[in-house]
NUBA-459524 format. One record per residue (C-alpha): residue in three letters; chain; x negated, y, z negated. Coordinates in steps of 0.1 Angstrom, whole numbers. Layout:
// NUBA-459524
["ALA","A",[X,Y,Z]]
...
// end
This chain:
// NUBA-459524
["MET","A",[-47,-186,-116]]
["ARG","A",[-68,-191,-86]]
["HIS","A",[-81,-162,-65]]
["ARG","A",[-70,-159,-30]]
["CYS","A",[-89,-141,-2]]
["PHE","A",[-71,-111,14]]
["ARG","A",[-41,-115,-9]]
["PRO","A",[-32,-97,-41]]
["ALA","A",[-37,-126,-65]]
["ARG","A",[-12,-126,-93]]
["ARG","A",[-22,-107,-124]]
["ARG","A",[-57,-102,-110]]
["VAL","A",[-73,-71,-96]]
["ILE","A",[-108,-58,-98]]
["GLY","A",[-109,-22,-110]]
["ALA","A",[-129,4,-129]]
["LEU","A",[-116,39,-137]]
["SER","A",[-135,70,-147]]
["ALA","A",[-130,93,-176]]
["GLY","A",[-109,124,-173]]
["LEU","A",[-76,124,-153]]
["LEU","A",[-72,161,-150]]
["ALA","A",[-70,170,-114]]
["THR","A",[-63,156,-80]]
["VAL","A",[-84,171,-53]]
["GLY","A",[-86,166,-15]]
["LEU","A",[-104,179,15]]
["ALA","A",[-87,191,46]]
["LEU","A",[-108,179,75]]
["PRO","A",[-104,187,112]]
["ALA","A",[-100,162,139]]
["VAL","A",[-129,166,163]]
["ALA","A",[-139,147,194]]
["GLN","A",[-162,118,186]]
["PRO","A",[-194,105,202]]
["ALA","A",[-194,72,219]]
["HIS","A",[-198,41,197]]
["PRO","A",[-233,26,199]]
["ALA","A",[-237,-8,214]]
["GLU","A",[-250,-37,193]]
["VAL","A",[-287,-44,196]]
["THR","A",[-308,-71,181]]
["THR","A",[-333,-51,161]]
["PRO","A",[-343,-73,131]]
["ALA","A",[-338,-61,95]]
["SER","A",[-370,-56,75]]
["ASP","A",[-352,-70,44]]
["PRO","A",[-344,-98,39]]
["GLY","A",[-359,-109,72]]
["ALA","A",[-354,-112,109]]
["ALA","A",[-320,-116,125]]
["PRO","A",[-308,-153,128]]
["GLY","A",[-315,-170,161]]
["ASP","A",[-278,-177,168]]
["GLY","A",[-273,-140,176]]
["LEU","A",[-239,-139,158]]
["ALA","A",[-227,-108,138]]
["LEU","A",[-259,-88,143]]
["THR","A",[-238,-59,130]]
["PRO","A",[-209,-63,105]]
["PRO","A",[-178,-77,122]]
["MET","A",[-150,-52,129]]
["GLY","A",[-114,-61,135]]
["PHE","A",[-80,-67,121]]
["ASN","A",[-65,-92,96]]
["ASN","A",[-27,-95,94]]
["TRP","A",[-22,-106,58]]
["ASN","A",[-16,-73,41]]
["SER","A",[6,-62,71]]
["THR","A",[29,-92,72]]
["HIS","A",[20,-118,45]]
["CYS","A",[39,-149,55]]
["ARG","A",[69,-131,68]]
["ALA","A",[85,-141,101]]
["GLU","A",[72,-110,118]]
["PHE","A",[37,-127,118]]
["ASN","A",[40,-144,152]]
["GLU","A",[27,-145,187]]
["ALA","A",[43,-112,198]]
["MET","A",[28,-94,168]]
["VAL","A",[-7,-107,174]]
["LYS","A",[-6,-98,211]]
["GLY","A",[8,-64,201]]
["ILE","A",[-22,-57,179]]
["ALA","A",[-45,-65,208]]
["ASP","A",[-26,-41,229]]
["ILE","A",[-29,-14,202]]
["PHE","A",[-67,-20,199]]
["VAL","A",[-70,-10,236]]
["ALA","A",[-43,18,237]]
["LYS","A",[-54,36,205]]
["GLY","A",[-91,35,212]]
["LEU","A",[-100,10,184]]
["LYS","A",[-117,-13,209]]
["ASP","A",[-138,16,221]]
["ALA","A",[-146,24,185]]
["GLY","A",[-161,-11,180]]
["TYR","A",[-132,-32,167]]
["GLN","A",[-133,-66,183]]
["TYR","A",[-116,-93,162]]
["VAL","A",[-78,-99,160]]
["ASN","A",[-77,-124,131]]
["LEU","A",[-48,-147,121]]
["ASP","A",[-46,-153,84]]
["ASP","A",[-26,-180,66]]
["CYS","A",[8,-194,76]]
["TRP","A",[0,-199,113]]
["ALA","A",[3,-238,111]]
["LEU","A",[30,-263,101]]
["PRO","A",[27,-277,66]]
["GLN","A",[19,-312,79]]
["ARG","A",[-8,-324,104]]
["ASP","A",[3,-346,133]]
["ALA","A",[-1,-384,135]]
["ASN","A",[-37,-379,147]]
["GLY","A",[-46,-356,118]]
["LYS","A",[-46,-325,140]]
["LEU","A",[-34,-291,129]]
["VAL","A",[-1,-281,145]]
["PRO","A",[6,-244,152]]
["ASP","A",[41,-233,140]]
["PRO","A",[62,-236,171]]
["VAL","A",[85,-208,160]]
["ARG","A",[58,-184,153]]
["PHE","A",[35,-195,182]]
["PRO","A",[57,-212,208]]
["ASN","A",[29,-212,233]]
["GLY","A",[3,-224,209]]
["ILE","A",[-29,-207,196]]
["LYS","A",[-49,-211,228]]
["ALA","A",[-24,-190,248]]
["VAL","A",[-27,-162,222]]
["ALA","A",[-65,-165,223]]
["ASP","A",[-65,-163,261]]
["TYR","A",[-44,-131,259]]
["VAL","A",[-67,-115,234]]
["HIS","A",[-98,-125,254]]
["ALA","A",[-82,-110,285]]
["LYS","A",[-82,-77,267]]
["GLY","A",[-120,-80,261]]
["LEU","A",[-114,-88,225]]
["LYS","A",[-120,-118,202]]
["ILE","A",[-97,-138,180]]
["GLY","A",[-101,-153,145]]
["ILE","A",[-83,-179,125]]
["TYR","A",[-80,-190,89]]
["THR","A",[-81,-221,68]]
["SER","A",[-93,-231,33]]
["ALA","A",[-122,-252,21]]
["GLY","A",[-97,-273,1]]
["THR","A",[-69,-297,7]]
["LYS","A",[-44,-269,12]]
["THR","A",[-46,-232,19]]
["CYS","A",[-38,-205,-7]]
["ASN","A",[-1,-200,3]]
["SER","A",[24,-217,-19]]
["ALA","A",[40,-234,11]]
["GLY","A",[10,-257,11]]
["PHE","A",[-4,-254,46]]
["PRO","A",[-32,-279,54]]
["GLY","A",[-67,-270,44]]
["GLY","A",[-99,-282,60]]
["LEU","A",[-115,-303,32]]
["GLY","A",[-121,-337,47]]
["HIS","A",[-110,-326,82]]
["GLU","A",[-139,-303,90]]
["LYS","A",[-151,-319,122]]
["SER","A",[-117,-323,137]]
["ASP","A",[-105,-288,127]]
["ALA","A",[-137,-271,140]]
["GLN","A",[-133,-288,173]]
["GLN","A",[-97,-277,176]]
["PHE","A",[-107,-241,169]]
["ALA","A",[-134,-242,195]]
["ASP","A",[-111,-258,220]]
["TRP","A",[-85,-231,214]]
["GLY","A",[-112,-204,220]]
["ILE","A",[-115,-192,184]]
["ASP","A",[-143,-167,178]]
["TYR","A",[-142,-163,140]]
["LEU","A",[-133,-185,111]]
["LYS","A",[-123,-173,77]]
["TYR","A",[-128,-202,53]]
["ASP","A",[-110,-197,19]]
["ASN","A",[-115,-214,-14]]
["CYS","A",[-81,-226,-27]]
["ASN","A",[-73,-262,-37]]
["ASN","A",[-109,-271,-35]]
["GLN","A",[-107,-302,-58]]
["GLY","A",[-137,-291,-77]]
["VAL","A",[-161,-301,-49]]
["ASP","A",[-193,-281,-50]]
["ALA","A",[-190,-249,-30]]
["LYS","A",[-223,-252,-12]]
["GLN","A",[-214,-287,-1]]
["ARG","A",[-179,-277,12]]
["TYR","A",[-191,-246,31]]
["ARG","A",[-221,-264,46]]
["THR","A",[-200,-292,58]]
["MET","A",[-178,-267,78]]
["ARG","A",[-210,-250,90]]
["ASP","A",[-223,-282,105]]
["ALA","A",[-189,-289,121]]
["LEU","A",[-188,-255,137]]
["LYS","A",[-223,-260,151]]
["ALA","A",[-213,-294,165]]
["ALA","A",[-182,-279,181]]
["THR","A",[-202,-250,196]]
["GLU","A",[-226,-275,212]]
["THR","A",[-196,-293,227]]
["THR","A",[-177,-263,240]]
["GLY","A",[-203,-235,242]]
["ARG","A",[-180,-214,220]]
["PRO","A",[-200,-198,191]]
["ILE","A",[-178,-190,160]]
["VAL","A",[-186,-164,134]]
["TYR","A",[-183,-180,100]]
["SER","A",[-168,-160,71]]
["ILE","A",[-173,-177,37]]
["CYS","A",[-145,-167,14]]
["GLU","A",[-153,-182,-20]]
["TRP","A",[-148,-149,-39]]
["GLY","A",[-184,-146,-51]]
["GLU","A",[-179,-173,-77]]
["ASN","A",[-211,-191,-69]]
["LYS","A",[-233,-161,-60]]
["PRO","A",[-231,-169,-22]]
["TRP","A",[-254,-140,-15]]
["GLU","A",[-282,-162,-28]]
["TRP","A",[-275,-192,-5]]
["ALA","A",[-249,-184,21]]
["GLY","A",[-273,-166,45]]
["GLU","A",[-282,-201,58]]
["VAL","A",[-246,-211,60]]
["GLY","A",[-225,-183,75]]
["GLN","A",[-226,-148,88]]
["LEU","A",[-207,-131,60]]
["TRP","A",[-196,-140,25]]
["ARG","A",[-171,-125,1]]
["THR","A",[-189,-110,-29]]
["THR","A",[-158,-104,-51]]
["GLY","A",[-122,-114,-58]]
["ASP","A",[-94,-99,-38]]
["ILE","A",[-90,-62,-32]]
["SER","A",[-57,-46,-37]]
["ASP","A",[-44,-12,-24]]
["SER","A",[-53,8,-55]]
["TRP","A",[-81,31,-65]]
["GLY","A",[-92,10,-94]]
["SER","A",[-95,-22,-73]]
["MET","A",[-114,-5,-45]]
["LEU","A",[-138,13,-70]]
["SER","A",[-147,-18,-90]]
["ILE","A",[-152,-40,-58]]
["ALA","A",[-176,-13,-45]]
["LYS","A",[-195,-13,-78]]
["GLN","A",[-199,-51,-76]]
["ASN","A",[-211,-50,-40]]
["LEU","A",[-235,-21,-42]]
["PRO","A",[-262,-39,-61]]
["LEU","A",[-264,-67,-35]]
["ALA","A",[-280,-46,-8]]
["LYS","A",[-312,-67,-5]]
["TYR","A",[-292,-97,7]]
["ALA","A",[-276,-80,37]]
["GLY","A",[-290,-78,72]]
["PRO","A",[-283,-86,108]]
["GLY","A",[-263,-119,109]]
["HIS","A",[-257,-121,72]]
["TRP","A",[-235,-96,54]]
["ASN","A",[-220,-89,20]]
["ASP","A",[-183,-89,24]]
["PRO","A",[-164,-68,-3]]
["ASP","A",[-130,-77,13]]
["MET","A",[-109,-60,40]]
["LEU","A",[-99,-24,43]]
["GLU","A",[-68,-11,26]]
["VAL","A",[-68,22,46]]
["GLY","A",[-33,32,54]]
["ASN","A",[-14,8,32]]
["GLY","A",[0,36,10]]
["GLY","A",[-15,29,-25]]
["MET","A",[-42,55,-23]]
["THR","A",[-45,91,-12]]
["ALA","A",[-61,102,21]]
["THR","A",[-91,114,1]]
["GLU","A",[-94,80,-15]]
["TYR","A",[-91,62,18]]
["ARG","A",[-119,83,32]]
["SER","A",[-140,73,3]]
["HIS","A",[-130,36,8]]
["PHE","A",[-140,38,45]]
["SER","A",[-172,58,37]]
["LEU","A",[-183,33,10]]
["TRP","A",[-177,2,31]]
["SER","A",[-196,18,60]]
["ILE","A",[-226,28,40]]
["MET","A",[-226,-7,25]]
["ALA","A",[-227,-22,60]]
["ALA","A",[-196,-41,51]]
["PRO","A",[-173,-59,76]]
["LEU","A",[-146,-34,87]]
["LEU","A",[-114,-55,89]]
["ILE","A",[-83,-34,91]]
["GLY","A",[-56,-45,67]]
["THR","A",[-28,-21,75]]
["ASP","A",[1,-25,99]]
["LEU","A",[-12,-8,130]]
["ARG","A",[23,-8,146]]
["LYS","A",[33,17,119]]
["ALA","A",[1,35,111]]
["SER","A",[0,73,109]]
["ALA","A",[-22,96,129]]
["GLU","A",[-42,102,98]]
["THR","A",[-49,65,93]]
["TYR","A",[-61,62,129]]
["GLU","A",[-83,93,124]]
["ILE","A",[-100,76,94]]
["LEU","A",[-103,41,110]]
["GLY","A",[-115,56,143]]
["ASN","A",[-142,80,130]]
["HIS","A",[-170,69,154]]
["GLU","A",[-197,88,133]]
["VAL","A",[-188,69,102]]
["ILE","A",[-185,36,121]]
["ALA","A",[-220,42,135]]
["VAL","A",[-233,42,99]]
["ASP","A",[-218,8,94]]
["GLN","A",[-229,-6,127]]
["ASP","A",[-264,7,127]]
["PRO","A",[-286,-20,143]]
["LEU","A",[-313,-18,116]]
["GLY","A",[-287,-36,94]]
["LYS","A",[-297,-21,61]]
["GLN","A",[-270,-19,33]]
["GLY","A",[-271,14,15]]
["THR","A",[-287,15,-19]]
["VAL","A",[-278,35,-50]]
["VAL","A",[-301,65,-56]]
["SER","A",[-282,77,-87]]
["SER","A",[-248,72,-104]]
["GLU","A",[-249,91,-136]]
["GLY","A",[-215,102,-149]]
["GLY","A",[-196,88,-120]]
["ARG","A",[-215,110,-96]]
["TRP","A",[-229,86,-70]]
["VAL","A",[-256,91,-44]]
["VAL","A",[-259,62,-20]]
["ALA","A",[-285,63,8]]
["LYS","A",[-288,40,39]]
["GLU","A",[-319,39,61]]
["MET","A",[-309,41,98]]
["ALA","A",[-327,27,129]]
["ASP","A",[-336,62,142]]
["GLY","A",[-353,71,109]]
["SER","A",[-325,92,96]]
["ARG","A",[-306,86,64]]
["ALA","A",[-269,83,58]]
["VAL","A",[-261,98,24]]
["ALA","A",[-228,93,6]]
["LEU","A",[-221,117,-23]]
["PHE","A",[-193,99,-40]]
["ASN","A",[-172,112,-69]]
["GLU","A",[-155,84,-89]]
["THR","A",[-142,109,-115]]
["ASP","A",[-109,127,-116]]
["ARG","A",[-122,163,-114]]
["PRO","A",[-145,180,-89]]
["GLN","A",[-182,172,-94]]
["HIS","A",[-214,188,-82]]
["ILE","A",[-234,159,-67]]
["ALA","A",[-269,164,-55]]
["THR","A",[-301,148,-42]]
["THR","A",[-329,158,-18]]
["ALA","A",[-341,148,16]]
["THR","A",[-373,133,1]]
["GLY","A",[-352,117,-26]]
["VAL","A",[-334,96,0]]
["GLY","A",[-366,86,18]]
["LEU","A",[-371,113,44]]
["PRO","A",[-406,127,50]]
["ARG","A",[-415,162,37]]
["ALA","A",[-405,189,62]]
["THR","A",[-399,226,64]]
["ALA","A",[-362,220,69]]
["TYR","A",[-338,192,79]]
["ARG","A",[-307,187,100]]
["LEU","A",[-276,178,79]]
["ARG","A",[-247,163,98]]
["ASP","A",[-213,162,80]]
["LEU","A",[-197,130,94]]
["TRP","A",[-162,138,84]]
["ALA","A",[-162,175,94]]
["HIS","A",[-183,167,124]]
["LYS","A",[-206,197,119]]
["ASP","A",[-243,203,119]]
["TYR","A",[-262,224,94]]
["ASN","A",[-298,231,83]]
["THR","A",[-310,225,48]]
["ALA","A",[-342,234,30]]
["GLY","A",[-341,200,15]]
["ALA","A",[-311,200,-8]]
["ILE","A",[-284,175,0]]
["SER","A",[-255,184,-23]]
["ALA","A",[-218,192,-24]]
["THR","A",[-190,199,-49]]
["VAL","A",[-171,167,-42]]
["PRO","A",[-133,165,-48]]
["ALA","A",[-119,140,-73]]
["HIS","A",[-122,105,-59]]
["GLY","A",[-138,120,-28]]
["THR","A",[-169,113,-7]]
["VAL","A",[-190,136,14]]
["LEU","A",[-209,116,40]]
["TYR","A",[-239,131,56]]
["ARG","A",[-265,120,81]]
["ALA","A",[-298,137,73]]
["SER","A",[-329,138,95]]
["ALA","A",[-362,156,99]]
["ASP","A",[-351,173,131]]
["THR","A",[-375,199,145]]
["ARG","A",[-345,217,160]]
["TRP","A",[-331,225,125]]
["ALA","A",[-332,263,131]]
["ALA","A",[-305,259,158]]
["TYR","A",[-279,250,131]]
["PRO","A",[-263,274,106]]
["PRO","A",[-274,270,69]]
["ALA","A",[-256,245,48]]
["ALA","A",[-236,260,20]]
["GLU","A",[-220,244,-10]]
["LEU","A",[-186,257,-23]]
["GLY","A",[-180,251,-60]]
["LEU","A",[-150,255,-82]]
["ASP","A",[-149,255,-120]]
["GLY","A",[-122,262,-145]]
["THR","A",[-91,248,-160]]
["ALA","A",[-70,223,-141]]
["LEU","A",[-41,228,-164]]
["ALA","A",[-18,257,-168]]
["GLU","A",[16,263,-185]]
["ALA","A",[41,282,-164]]
["GLY","A",[37,319,-168]]
["ALA","A",[2,316,-184]]
["THR","A",[-30,329,-168]]
["ALA","A",[-59,306,-162]]
["GLN","A",[-95,315,-153]]
["VAL","A",[-111,299,-123]]
["ASP","A",[-147,305,-111]]
["THR","A",[-159,298,-76]]
["THR","A",[-195,298,-62]]
["LEU","A",[-210,297,-27]]
["THR","A",[-246,285,-27]]
["ASP","A",[-269,287,4]]
["LEU","A",[-287,254,8]]
["GLY","A",[-303,262,41]]
["ARG","A",[-337,273,51]]
["THR","A",[-321,303,68]]
["PRO","A",[-299,329,50]]
["ALA","A",[-261,330,50]]
["GLN","A",[-250,364,61]]
["GLN","A",[-217,384,60]]
["VAL","A",[-204,361,33]]
["SER","A",[-168,363,21]]
["VAL","A",[-149,340,-3]]
["ARG","A",[-112,338,-10]]
["LEU","A",[-89,318,-32]]
["THR","A",[-53,311,-22]]
["GLY","A",[-24,292,-39]]
["PRO","A",[13,285,-34]]
["ASP","A",[38,312,-28]]
["GLY","A",[47,330,-59]]
["TRP","A",[14,325,-77]]
["ARG","A",[-6,355,-87]]
["ILE","A",[-43,352,-78]]
["LYS","A",[-67,381,-85]]
["ALA","A",[-105,384,-81]]
["THR","A",[-122,401,-111]]
["SER","A",[-157,400,-95]]
["PRO","A",[-171,405,-60]]
["THR","A",[-159,383,-32]]
["ARG","A",[-185,394,-6]]
["ALA","A",[-222,394,-1]]
["ALA","A",[-243,408,28]]
["SER","A",[-268,380,27]]
["LEU","A",[-276,349,6]]
["PRO","A",[-312,337,8]]
["THR","A",[-321,301,3]]
["GLY","A",[-308,288,-31]]
["SER","A",[-289,320,-40]]
["LYS","A",[-252,321,-47]]
["LEU","A",[-221,343,-47]]
["ALA","A",[-202,338,-79]]
["THR","A",[-166,350,-82]]
["ARG","A",[-142,349,-111]]
["TRP","A",[-105,347,-106]]
["GLN","A",[-73,350,-126]]
["VAL","A",[-46,325,-116]]
["THR","A",[-11,328,-129]]
["ALA","A",[16,302,-123]]
["PRO","A",[51,317,-120]]
["THR","A",[74,316,-150]]
["GLY","A",[97,287,-144]]
["ALA","A",[73,268,-122]]
["ALA","A",[82,231,-123]]
["PRO","A",[56,207,-138]]
["GLY","A",[34,190,-113]]
["ALA","A",[2,195,-91]]
["TYR","A",[-3,225,-70]]
["ASP","A",[-31,232,-45]]
["LEU","A",[-56,259,-48]]
["THR","A",[-78,265,-18]]
["VAL","A",[-112,282,-19]]
["SER","A",[-126,292,15]]
["ALA","A",[-157,309,26]]
["ASP","A",[-168,324,59]]
["TYR","A",[-204,333,67]]
["ARG","A",[-228,336,97]]
["SER","A",[-262,323,106]]
["PRO","A",[-290,347,114]]
["GLY","A",[-282,341,151]]
["GLY","A",[-246,352,145]]
["ASP","A",[-230,317,146]]
["LYS","A",[-199,316,124]]
["ALA","A",[-196,288,98]]
["THR","A",[-169,280,73]]
["ALA","A",[-165,260,41]]
["ARG","A",[-133,249,24]]
["LEU","A",[-124,231,-8]]
["VAL","A",[-89,222,-19]]
["SER","A",[-83,216,-56]]
["ALA","A",[-52,208,-76]]
["VAL","A",[-41,227,-107]]
["HIS","A",[-14,211,-128]]
["VAL","A",[15,230,-143]]
["VAL","A",[21,213,-176]]
["VAL","A",[46,214,-205]]
["ALA","A",[35,209,-241]]
["PRO","A",[53,181,-261]]
["PRO","A",[80,191,-285]]
["SER","A",[74,195,-323]]
["GLY","A",[79,164,-344]]
["SER","A",[74,128,-334]]
["SER","A",[78,117,-298]]
["TYR","A",[74,83,-282]]
["ALA","A",[48,84,-254]]
["SER","A",[72,66,-231]]
["ASP","A",[96,95,-235]]
["LEU","A",[71,121,-225]]
["PRO","A",[58,129,-190]]
["TRP","A",[22,119,-185]]
["LEU","A",[-3,140,-167]]
["SER","A",[-17,111,-147]]
["ALA","A",[-16,73,-149]]
["LEU","A",[-40,49,-132]]
["ASN","A",[-36,12,-136]]
["GLY","A",[-56,-19,-125]]
["TRP","A",[-26,-38,-112]]
["GLY","A",[8,-24,-104]]
["PRO","A",[22,8,-120]]
["VAL","A",[22,16,-156]]
["GLU","A",[56,6,-170]]
["LYS","A",[76,25,-197]]
["ASN","A",[92,3,-224]]
["THR","A",[83,-30,-207]]
["SER","A",[52,-50,-201]]
["VAL","A",[33,-44,-168]]
["GLY","A",[48,-76,-153]]
["GLU","A",[36,-81,-117]]
["ASN","A",[27,-57,-89]]
["GLU","A",[61,-40,-83]]
["ALA","A",[76,-12,-103]]
["GLY","A",[102,-23,-128]]
["ASP","A",[92,-60,-128]]
["GLY","A",[80,-61,-164]]
["HIS","A",[95,-79,-195]]
["PRO","A",[102,-67,-231]]
["LEU","A",[70,-56,-248]]
["THR","A",[60,-86,-270]]
["LEU","A",[29,-90,-292]]
["GLY","A",[25,-121,-313]]
["GLY","A",[62,-129,-310]]
["THR","A",[73,-95,-320]]
["THR","A",[93,-74,-295]]
["TYR","A",[91,-36,-293]]
["ASP","A",[116,-13,-277]]
["LYS","A",[93,15,-270]]
["GLY","A",[58,17,-255]]
["LEU","A",[37,14,-223]]
["GLY","A",[28,-18,-204]]
["VAL","A",[-5,-16,-185]]
["HIS","A",[-31,-38,-168]]
["ALA","A",[-68,-33,-174]]
["PRO","A",[-86,-11,-164]]
["SER","A",[-61,16,-171]]
["GLU","A",[-60,52,-182]]
["VAL","A",[-28,72,-190]]
["THR","A",[-34,109,-198]]
["TYR","A",[-10,132,-216]]
["TYR","A",[-11,170,-220]]
["THR","A",[-9,179,-257]]
["GLY","A",[-20,216,-254]]
["GLY","A",[-37,216,-288]]
["ARG","A",[-3,212,-305]]
["CYS","A",[-5,175,-316]]
["SER","A",[-22,161,-347]]
["ARG","A",[-19,123,-345]]
["PHE","A",[-14,94,-321]]
["THR","A",[-3,60,-333]]
["ALA","A",[4,26,-317]]
["GLN","A",[5,-11,-321]]
["VAL","A",[-18,-26,-294]]
["GLY","A",[-26,-60,-280]]
["VAL","A",[-23,-85,-251]]
["ASP","A",[13,-90,-241]]
["ASP","A",[27,-125,-248]]
["GLU","A",[37,-129,-211]]
["GLU","A",[1,-140,-204]]
["GLY","A",[2,-170,-227]]
["THR","A",[-34,-176,-239]]
["ALA","A",[-51,-156,-212]]
["GLY","A",[-63,-120,-212]]
["THR","A",[-89,-100,-231]]
["VAL","A",[-86,-62,-235]]
["GLY","A",[-99,-33,-255]]
["PHE","A",[-80,-1,-264]]
["GLU","A",[-94,34,-267]]
["VAL","A",[-79,68,-276]]
["TRP","A",[-98,99,-263]]
["ALA","A",[-90,134,-274]]
["ASP","A",[-103,156,-245]]
["ASP","A",[-138,141,-240]]
["THR","A",[-142,125,-275]]
["LYS","A",[-133,89,-283]]
["VAL","A",[-113,91,-316]]
["ALA","A",[-101,56,-320]]
["SER","A",[-107,21,-305]]
["SER","A",[-99,-15,-311]]
["LYS","A",[-121,-46,-310]]
["THR","A",[-117,-68,-279]]
["LEU","A",[-83,-84,-283]]
["THR","A",[-69,-117,-270]]
["ASN","A",[-35,-133,-273]]
["ALA","A",[-47,-151,-304]]
["ASP","A",[-49,-117,-322]]
["PRO","A",[-19,-101,-338]]
["ALA","A",[-8,-66,-329]]
["THR","A",[-35,-41,-340]]
["ALA","A",[-27,-7,-354]]
["LEU","A",[-44,24,-340]]
["ASP","A",[-42,57,-358]]
["ALA","A",[-60,86,-340]]
["ALA","A",[-65,122,-351]]
["VAL","A",[-61,143,-320]]
["GLY","A",[-58,178,-335]]
["GLY","A",[-68,206,-311]]
["ALA","A",[-71,184,-280]]
["LYS","A",[-56,197,-248]]
["THR","A",[-53,162,-234]]
["VAL","A",[-51,127,-249]]
["ARG","A",[-62,97,-228]]
["LEU","A",[-51,61,-235]]
["VAL","A",[-77,38,-221]]
["VAL","A",[-76,0,-217]]
["THR","A",[-108,-19,-208]]
["ASP","A",[-112,-54,-196]]
["GLY","A",[-132,-67,-226]]
["GLY","A",[-163,-72,-204]]
["ASP","A",[-152,-105,-189]]
["GLY","A",[-132,-95,-158]]
["VAL","A",[-96,-85,-156]]
["THR","A",[-77,-118,-150]]
["SER","A",[-44,-116,-170]]
["ASP","A",[-54,-84,-188]]
["HIS","A",[-19,-72,-196]]
["GLY","A",[-22,-46,-225]]
["ASP","A",[7,-31,-245]]
["TRP","A",[7,3,-262]]
["ALA","A",[37,-7,-284]]
["ASP","A",[55,20,-305]]
["ALA","A",[30,45,-290]]
["ALA","A",[39,80,-305]]
["PHE","A",[26,115,-308]]
["THR","A",[30,137,-339]]
["CYS","A",[31,174,-328]]
// end
């Protein structure tokens, strides 16, 4: 199966999931007026070198691509493209820095004309591409187009690719007024990638000389030939990975692949980890903020992939955050580098043109995590204190040097830290923490501990902390909730008893810990953290199939986890009978690596058993590994399995565990066709 840029390739997603699926946590963030978006400047990057002389893409391109919004449906047409340009202006996206309205596949007829020219689909684009380009340009925006460095594009309809037609196609694009070309990799006939992409580069340069129309060149060869090592002399950006999909696992793994490539990025040459999925519905708002934060600190192109005609206010708030965009668009052009990543607790720091540092505290795990670094640890000079700007809360604080937060599951706190001599004008930074069980049976009492720690050089005064939950829940503090003053580094710790009502339905419920305090000058400051506690039900006594029990959480590399069928494709319910080595099983789970399915067992179960392997629907493709975790201990695992292996029996002792996690890994060779089956999966309780 070939990869396809900006499309969910069949059976293929890049993903990596963390251990522990116990809690879902989010931050409630206020909408605050934003500062103006900085204009592009031509400051050269110190690494890997000066900005290119063509002056193109001196900051990462920002815009829109229609594919995830419309695919090849009839709604992708002239009216839709013009409408997106209108939305850019009306919704403030143009003012935020978004420029490009890009057409993806399906804009042309399947056949060239008698002269070998590309022909726009007369139904979709009755006035031609130039008319659309003129409309977009009249809005002060730019327009992009798509083709492939092969004989045909990636769509199954077989639209014409550019291989062998580079000079003619480039001239057409320039004549139409195209500003951006995305050049894909399908149907490439095995021709060397460097040769194919350089040929189009030369054709674009020739067309520019003829028309005076410079065209940004986006190389979309999926990172197969390490383009970061050679494409800086070919185009302005290059894909570093396969296709992204609208899932946490896909976004996470793509970020992990792109983060180590920081030294190759700079003005005019950018690592491209694929377009944004923000707003498409497959992730939570917290996860989308992480997605946008990570892409920005990686100096990645910001190409919107959601249907802006239907986007929510929350989606526009994320996409339009000028302070986060300013991190992406900083003229120094540095991609953020990893400071630390132990245990899924990531610190990524980005040097900024003004000497400040953008710092992302990113939590890939599924429970709140304390993530910390220091001002000097991210490259700032030693100082008495520092200014710490929260780019999602849009608030300023002072810190004595600590840069830390208790970060929600799958969340990111994004700061901009600087050695600002005016630090005393800001209230002290304070970290709210929450620890305790994320699982509770109805009617039972759980213990929760909260902390408020002063990170500032100045004391936090008149401190009060409170914990609230849903109506009907009993929450009682069993230790002090107030402090007159917290000096630098000191904390207020409070213990709480939390009781879910008898009869509470299973599911996730929000607990909110809030704190109020004042600076020495009397300025009021607040902190807030929202955490989820799950009401759970223990499995019945005896033997139960896993597919008959409710899971606590399920994350899957491609599509949803399926009960009693294979994973199939991307939609729910599209699987087939579970089949391993020609044997069909009536009961079990169908997953796609990387995957984790977590069950609450409450210490009541003794064994878990299953027959595992790669489902036959993948033919000879797919390599996976299976693991069983009892709480945080791995208690059983398989070797790396392929379709050539028969079903493998797993028998795990899970006695005393509160949770059991069923993990499927990719075997270490990527995730293409990694369809795993937990056949006859059962608990003995």
